[in-house]
N, CA, C and O atoms as CSV, one atom per row, in Angstrom:
chain,resi,resn,atom,element,x,y,z
A,1,UNK,N,N,-71.506,127.911,9.761
A,1,UNK,CA,C,-71.741,127.643,8.270
A,1,UNK,C,C,-72.306,129.142,7.775
A,1,UNK,O,O,-71.789,129.866,6.924
A,2,UNK,N,N,-73.443,129.380,8.511
A,2,UNK,CA,C,-74.157,130.275,7.949
A,2,UNK,C,C,-73.097,131.997,7.747
A,2,UNK,O,O,-73.369,132.682,6.761
A,3,UNK,N,N,-72.191,132.409,8.548
A,3,UNK,CA,C,-71.383,133.334,8.485
A,3,UNK,C,C,-70.558,133.282,7.112
A,3,UNK,O,O,-70.150,134.229,6.440
A,4,UNK,N,N,-70.413,131.726,6.858
A,4,UNK,CA,C,-69.941,131.767,5.898
A,4,UNK,C,C,-70.276,132.107,4.289
A,4,UNK,O,O,-69.690,132.632,3.342
A,5,UNK,N,N,-71.603,131.473,4.567
A,5,UNK,CA,C,-72.692,131.693,3.370
A,5,UNK,C,C,-73.062,133.016,3.290
A,5,UNK,O,O,-73.399,133.502,2.210
A,6,UNK,N,N,-73.034,133.737,4.442
A,6,UNK,CA,C,-73.749,135.479,4.371
A,6,UNK,C,C,-72.912,136.108,3.652
A,6,UNK,O,O,-73.268,137.270,3.455
A,7,UNK,N,N,-71.814,135.789,3.111
A,7,UNK,CA,C,-70.671,136.706,2.282
A,7,UNK,C,C,-71.102,136.639,0.725
A,7,UNK,O,O,-70.640,137.432,-0.096
A,8,UNK,N,N,-72.105,135.537,0.361
A,8,UNK,CA,C,-72.713,135.166,-1.032
A,8,UNK,C,C,-73.985,135.695,-1.225
A,8,UNK,O,O,-74.696,136.182,-0.346
A,9,UNK,N,N,-74.250,135.579,-2.429
A,9,UNK,CA,C,-75.578,136.447,-2.658
A,9,UNK,C,C,-76.180,135.000,-2.904
A,9,UNK,O,O,-77.362,135.188,-2.615
A,10,UNK,N,N,-76.101,134.074,-3.157
A,10,UNK,CA,C,-76.788,132.484,-3.033
A,10,UNK,C,C,-76.418,131.511,-2.924
A,10,UNK,O,O,-75.602,131.060,-3.728
A,11,UNK,N,N,-76.886,130.789,-1.859
A,11,UNK,CA,C,-75.824,129.105,-1.867
A,11,UNK,C,C,-77.413,128.035,-2.009
A,11,UNK,O,O,-78.353,128.084,-1.215
A,12,UNK,N,N,-77.345,127.388,-2.895
A,12,UNK,CA,C,-78.029,126.487,-3.307
A,12,UNK,C,C,-77.622,124.792,-3.132
A,12,UNK,O,O,-76.831,124.233,-3.891
A,13,UNK,N,N,-78.241,124.184,-2.115
A,13,UNK,CA,C,-77.825,122.810,-1.895
A,13,UNK,C,C,-79.084,121.797,-2.643
A,13,UNK,O,O,-80.288,121.909,-2.413
A,14,UNK,N,N,-78.556,120.976,-3.420
A,14,UNK,CA,C,-79.435,119.918,-4.217
A,14,UNK,C,C,-79.174,118.700,-3.872
A,14,UNK,O,O,-78.054,118.486,-3.409
A,15,UNK,N,N,-80.176,117.528,-4.009
A,15,UNK,CA,C,-79.725,116.335,-3.720
A,15,UNK,C,C,-80.781,115.436,-4.838
A,15,UNK,O,O,-81.949,115.703,-5.121
A,16,UNK,N,N,-80.147,114.590,-5.214
A,16,UNK,CA,C,-80.980,113.792,-6.308
A,16,UNK,C,C,-80.982,112.150,-5.622
A,16,UNK,O,O,-80.229,111.350,-6.177
A,17,UNK,N,N,-81.709,111.714,-4.582
A,17,UNK,CA,C,-81.551,110.581,-4.344
A,17,UNK,C,C,-81.433,109.319,-5.420
A,17,UNK,O,O,-80.750,108.313,-5.224
A,18,UNK,N,N,-82.238,109.581,-6.596
A,18,UNK,CA,C,-82.195,108.508,-7.266
A,18,UNK,C,C,-81.001,108.454,-7.847
A,18,UNK,O,O,-80.720,107.312,-8.209
A,19,UNK,N,N,-80.180,109.269,-8.078
A,19,UNK,CA,C,-78.472,108.867,-8.492
A,19,UNK,C,C,-77.526,109.203,-7.741
A,19,UNK,O,O,-76.367,109.104,-8.143
A,20,UNK,N,N,-77.888,109.775,-6.215
A,20,UNK,CA,C,-77.035,109.879,-5.199
A,20,UNK,C,C,-76.154,111.239,-5.091
A,20,UNK,O,O,-75.475,111.652,-4.151
A,21,UNK,N,N,-76.409,111.822,-6.439
A,21,UNK,CA,C,-76.037,113.072,-6.359
A,21,UNK,C,C,-76.088,114.279,-5.825
A,21,UNK,O,O,-76.974,114.936,-6.372
A,22,UNK,N,N,-75.449,114.948,-4.875
A,22,UNK,CA,C,-75.499,115.834,-4.032
A,22,UNK,C,C,-74.646,117.103,-4.542
A,22,UNK,O,O,-73.444,116.875,-4.675
A,23,UNK,N,N,-75.040,118.270,-4.815
A,23,UNK,CA,C,-74.320,119.553,-5.279
A,23,UNK,C,C,-74.653,120.801,-4.239
A,23,UNK,O,O,-75.581,120.946,-3.444
A,24,UNK,N,N,-73.638,121.556,-4.534
A,24,UNK,CA,C,-73.641,122.789,-3.834
A,24,UNK,C,C,-73.252,123.804,-5.045
A,24,UNK,O,O,-72.182,123.750,-5.651
A,25,UNK,N,N,-74.467,124.892,-5.342
A,25,UNK,CA,C,-73.922,125.994,-6.712
A,25,UNK,C,C,-74.137,127.309,-5.310
A,25,UNK,O,O,-74.966,127.438,-4.410
A,26,UNK,N,N,-73.117,127.970,-5.671
A,26,UNK,CA,C,-72.992,129.286,-4.764
A,26,UNK,C,C,-72.428,130.347,-5.402
A,26,UNK,O,O,-71.380,130.208,-6.034
A,27,UNK,N,N,-73.289,131.938,-5.269
A,27,UNK,CA,C,-72.973,132.903,-6.293
A,27,UNK,C,C,-72.435,133.588,-5.323
A,27,UNK,O,O,-72.952,133.518,-4.208
A,28,UNK,N,N,-71.227,134.437,-5.551
A,28,UNK,CA,C,-70.633,135.439,-4.593
A,28,UNK,C,C,-71.112,136.665,-4.940
A,28,UNK,O,O,-71.641,137.367,-4.078
A,29,UNK,N,N,-70.999,137.070,-6.186
A,29,UNK,CA,C,-71.448,138.508,-6.432
A,29,UNK,C,C,-71.724,138.875,-7.867
A,29,UNK,O,O,-70.835,138.653,-8.690
A,30,UNK,N,N,-72.983,139.470,-8.297
A,30,UNK,CA,C,-73.361,139.713,-9.867
A,30,UNK,C,C,-73.055,141.089,-9.956
A,30,UNK,O,O,-73.397,141.472,-11.075
A,31,UNK,N,N,-72.652,141.850,-9.405
A,31,UNK,CA,C,-72.517,143.150,-9.575
A,31,UNK,C,C,-71.868,143.996,-10.926
A,31,UNK,O,O,-72.146,145.125,-11.332
A,32,UNK,N,N,-70.904,142.999,-11.447
A,32,UNK,CA,C,-70.305,143.206,-12.629
A,32,UNK,C,C,-71.097,142.610,-13.761
A,32,UNK,O,O,-70.859,143.030,-14.893
A,33,UNK,N,N,-72.140,141.551,-13.565
A,33,UNK,CA,C,-72.674,140.880,-14.621
A,33,UNK,C,C,-73.224,139.484,-14.011
A,33,UNK,O,O,-73.147,139.094,-12.846
A,34,UNK,N,N,-73.735,138.919,-15.002
A,34,UNK,CA,C,-74.508,137.619,-14.720
A,34,UNK,C,C,-73.508,136.419,-14.281
A,34,UNK,O,O,-72.559,136.088,-14.993
A,35,UNK,N,N,-73.838,135.739,-12.921
A,35,UNK,CA,C,-73.022,134.765,-12.567
A,35,UNK,C,C,-72.186,133.702,-13.768
A,35,UNK,O,O,-72.923,133.358,-14.692
A,36,UNK,N,N,-71.158,133.323,-13.807
A,36,UNK,CA,C,-70.449,132.311,-14.660
A,36,UNK,C,C,-69.421,131.785,-14.036
A,36,UNK,O,O,-68.579,132.496,-13.489
A,37,UNK,N,N,-69.367,130.577,-14.041
A,37,UNK,CA,C,-67.677,130.421,-13.198
A,37,UNK,C,C,-67.406,128.813,-13.474
A,37,UNK,O,O,-67.756,128.153,-14.452
A,38,UNK,N,N,-66.511,128.301,-12.048
A,38,UNK,CA,C,-66.342,126.893,-12.488
A,38,UNK,C,C,-67.036,125.881,-12.096
A,38,UNK,O,O,-68.027,125.999,-11.375
A,39,UNK,N,N,-66.617,124.851,-12.500
A,39,UNK,CA,C,-67.542,123.306,-11.833
A,39,UNK,C,C,-66.509,122.317,-11.361
A,39,UNK,O,O,-65.418,122.192,-11.918
A,40,UNK,N,N,-66.880,121.640,-10.346
A,40,UNK,CA,C,-65.777,120.526,-9.718
A,40,UNK,C,C,-66.560,119.376,-9.553
A,40,UNK,O,O,-67.659,119.532,-9.021
A,41,UNK,N,N,-66.284,118.473,-9.832
A,41,UNK,CA,C,-66.953,117.364,-9.589
A,41,UNK,C,C,-66.016,115.995,-9.175
A,41,UNK,O,O,-65.445,115.115,-9.819
A,42,UNK,N,N,-66.206,116.362,-7.565
A,42,UNK,CA,C,-64.890,115.156,-6.895
A,42,UNK,C,C,-65.875,114.702,-5.864
A,42,UNK,O,O,-67.004,115.131,-5.625
A,43,UNK,N,N,-65.000,113.467,-5.152
A,43,UNK,CA,C,-65.870,113.262,-3.813
A,43,UNK,C,C,-65.121,114.130,-2.648
A,43,UNK,O,O,-63.945,114.494,-2.647
A,44,UNK,N,N,-66.186,114.378,-1.592
A,44,UNK,CA,C,-65.518,115.092,-0.257
A,44,UNK,C,C,-65.756,114.527,0.680
A,44,UNK,O,O,-66.689,113.727,0.736
A,45,UNK,N,N,-64.836,114.840,1.838
A,45,UNK,CA,C,-64.837,113.734,2.955
A,45,UNK,C,C,-66.123,114.273,3.971
A,45,UNK,O,O,-66.447,113.668,4.993
A,46,UNK,N,N,-66.730,115.421,3.529
A,46,UNK,CA,C,-67.856,115.978,4.030
A,46,UNK,C,C,-68.586,116.898,3.421
A,46,UNK,O,O,-68.112,117.418,2.411
A,47,UNK,N,N,-70.129,117.373,3.985
A,47,UNK,CA,C,-70.351,118.734,3.382
A,47,UNK,C,C,-69.749,119.821,3.766
A,47,UNK,O,O,-69.657,120.756,2.971
A,48,UNK,N,N,-69.263,119.908,4.952
A,48,UNK,CA,C,-68.315,121.077,5.528
A,48,UNK,C,C,-67.014,121.698,4.521
A,48,UNK,O,O,-66.774,122.887,4.311
A,49,UNK,N,N,-66.209,120.398,3.935
A,49,UNK,CA,C,-65.278,120.399,3.312
A,49,UNK,C,C,-65.719,120.671,1.709
A,49,UNK,O,O,-64.903,121.272,1.009
A,50,UNK,N,N,-66.802,120.304,1.205
A,50,UNK,CA,C,-67.709,120.898,0.017
A,50,UNK,C,C,-67.556,121.898,0.007
A,50,UNK,O,O,-66.698,122.519,-0.620
A,51,UNK,N,N,-68.529,122.370,0.851
A,51,UNK,CA,C,-69.194,123.884,1.003
A,51,UNK,C,C,-67.752,124.805,1.118
A,51,UNK,O,O,-67.625,125.701,0.283
A,52,UNK,N,N,-66.926,124.659,1.885
A,52,UNK,CA,C,-65.859,125.341,1.825
A,52,UNK,C,C,-65.044,125.592,0.600
A,52,UNK,O,O,-64.690,126.741,0.335
A,53,UNK,N,N,-64.673,124.406,-0.292
A,53,UNK,CA,C,-64.149,124.411,-1.747
A,53,UNK,C,C,-65.090,125.297,-2.611
A,53,UNK,O,O,-64.614,126.051,-3.460
A,54,UNK,N,N,-66.527,125.195,-2.374
A,54,UNK,CA,C,-67.338,125.990,-3.089
A,54,UNK,C,C,-67.207,127.241,-3.081
A,54,UNK,O,O,-67.068,128.055,-3.994
A,55,UNK,N,N,-67.260,127.341,-1.965
A,55,UNK,CA,C,-67.604,129.344,-1.482
A,55,UNK,C,C,-66.184,129.752,-2.033
A,55,UNK,O,O,-66.114,130.750,-2.750
A,56,UNK,N,N,-64.829,128.890,-1.675
A,56,UNK,CA,C,-63.348,129.684,-2.226
A,56,UNK,C,C,-63.375,129.594,-3.741
A,56,UNK,O,O,-62.547,130.285,-4.334
A,57,UNK,N,N,-64.264,128.793,-4.502
A,57,UNK,CA,C,-63.917,128.590,-5.770
A,57,UNK,C,C,-65.356,129.801,-6.355
A,57,UNK,O,O,-65.279,130.079,-7.551
A,58,UNK,N,N,-65.990,130.148,-5.944
A,58,UNK,CA,C,-67.278,131.248,-6.528
A,58,UNK,C,C,-66.499,132.746,-5.969
A,58,UNK,O,O,-66.615,133.844,-6.514
A,59,UNK,N,N,-65.821,132.480,-4.934
A,59,UNK,CA,C,-65.207,133.958,-4.779
A,59,UNK,C,C,-64.275,134.265,-5.401
A,59,UNK,O,O,-64.158,135.462,-5.664
A,60,UNK,N,N,-63.147,133.222,-5.928
A,60,UNK,CA,C,-62.419,133.260,-7.077
A,60,UNK,C,C,-62.959,133.730,-8.506
A,60,UNK,O,O,-62.618,134.781,-9.048
A,61,UNK,N,N,-63.817,132.833,-9.016
A,61,UNK,CA,C,-64.471,133.055,-9.909
A,61,UNK,C,C,-65.177,134.656,-10.458
A,61,UNK,O,O,-65.262,135.109,-11.600
A,62,UNK,N,N,-65.661,135.304,-8.997
A,62,UNK,CA,C,-65.834,136.867,-8.604
A,62,UNK,C,C,-64.778,137.931,-9.690
A,62,UNK,O,O,-65.078,138.825,-10.481
A,63,UNK,N,N,-63.386,137.301,-9.256
A,63,UNK,CA,C,-62.644,138.269,-9.538
A,63,UNK,C,C,-61.532,137.860,-10.856
A,63,UNK,O,O,-60.383,138.263,-11.040
A,64,UNK,N,N,-62.345,136.926,-11.648
A,64,UNK,CA,C,-61.570,136.182,-12.569
A,64,UNK,C,C,-61.952,137.069,-13.889
A,64,UNK,O,O,-61.482,136.775,-14.988
């Protein structure tokens, strides 16, 4: 897990027990400007599956 995360500037895990919301925020690279990207709201089978998708999305947003 840490090897995947190390390719990003920042990865934040959030949890709100009162609503059951769990989220992961990833910023891959801000060299060309501030971070701005996509958002997905869907159920995942595991935290690893969600993390993989978040990291893939943030990497894609770097090149968009």
